[in-house]
C-alpha positions in Angstrom: 47.9 -2.5 -6.0 45.6 -0.4 -7.7 43.9 -3.4 -9.4 43.8 -5.6 -6.4 41.9 -2.9 -4.5 39.4 -2.4 -8.3 38.8 -6.8 -7.9 38.2 -6.0 -4.2 35.7 -2.9 -4.3 33.9 -4.7 -7.0 33.6 -7.6 -4.7 31.8 -5.8 -2.2 29.4 -4.1 -4.2 28.7 -7.3 -6.4 28.4 -9.0 -2.1 26.3 -6.4 -1.0 23.5 -6.3 -3.4 22.0 -9.6 -3.9 18.7 -8.9 -2.9 15.7 -6.1 -2.3 13.3 -6.9 0.4 10.1 -4.9 1.4 7.1 -5.9 4.2 4.5 -3.9 3.9 0.8 -4.6 4.5 -1.1 -7.0 2.5 -4.6 -6.1 0.6 -7.6 -8.7 1.5 -9.7 -9.6 -1.3 -13.4 -9.6 0.4 -14.0 -13.0 -1.5 -10.5 -14.1 -0.3 -11.1 -13.1 3.7 -7.6 -14.6 5.4 -5.2 -14.0 2.1 -2.8 -12.0 0.4 -4.5 -10.3 -2.7 -2.3 -8.7 -5.5 -4.0 -6.6 -7.2 -1.3 -6.1 -9.7 -1.4 -9.3 -11.0 -5.0 -10.1 -9.2 -3.3 -13.1 -7.6 -4.3 -14.7 -4.0 -1.8 -16.2 -1.6 -3.1 -18.0 0.7 -0.9 -17.2 4.6 3.2 -18.9 4.2 3.0 -19.8 0.3 5.1 -17.9 -2.3 4.2 -16.7 -5.6 7.5 -16.1 -8.3 6.9 -13.0 -10.4 8.9 -13.5 -13.4 7.9 -10.5 -15.7 9.8 -8.3 -12.4 12.3 -10.9 -10.8 10.3 -11.1 -7.9 9.4 -13.4 -4.7 6.5 -12.6 -3.4 5.5 -14.4 0.5 1.9 -14.2 2.5 2.6 -13.7 6.2 1.2 -13.4 9.4 2.3 -11.0 12.3 -0.3 -9.7 15.7 -2.9 -11.1 13.8 -2.6 -9.2 10.9 -1.3 -9.6 7.2 1.6 -8.5 5.2 3.5 -9.3 2.2 6.9 -9.6 2.0 8.4 -8.8 -1.4 12.1 -9.6 -2.3 13.0 -8.6 -5.6 16.9 -7.9 -7.2 19.6 -5.4 -5.9 21.4 -3.0 -7.7 24.0 -4.4 -9.6 26.7 -1.5 -10.7 27.9 -1.9 -13.9 31.9 -1.5 -14.3 34.4 -1.5 -17.1 34.7 -4.3 -19.6 32.1 -5.5 -17.9 27.8 -5.8 -18.4 24.9 -6.2 -17.1 23.0 -9.8 -17.6 19.8 -10.9 -17.5 17.4 -13.4 -17.8 13.4 -12.9 -16.8 12.6 -16.3 -18.2 13.8 -17.9 -14.6 12.7 -18.4 -11.5 14.0 -16.1 -8.8 16.8 -14.6 -8.0 18.4 -16.7 -10.7 16.5 -14.1 -12.8 18.7 -11.4 -11.2 20.8 -9.4 -13.4 24.8 -10.3 -13.1 27.8 -9.2 -13.9 30.2 -10.7 -16.8 33.4 -9.3 -17.1 36.6 -9.6 -19.4 
């Protein structure tokens, strides 16, 4: 019974942690009006387009709401390490396949 409870708890945590999301006002570069500017990587993103940022395992999308531009950022959720499990990730893969996962014995 304790093992079943541990497995169900693990599945609940893993199932609830697939992604982290943020939407905030987009920066706009004066030379690229109507497009989202991502200063941290020097990228210009047209409205409706997405960009994979492998260094941080995120997808960024330029969206518009009520005439204003916003940057939607979808990243990885939190992964909690358990006994007999290890956290594995591969940043060379695109999001969400680069997100950390648990491998358990």
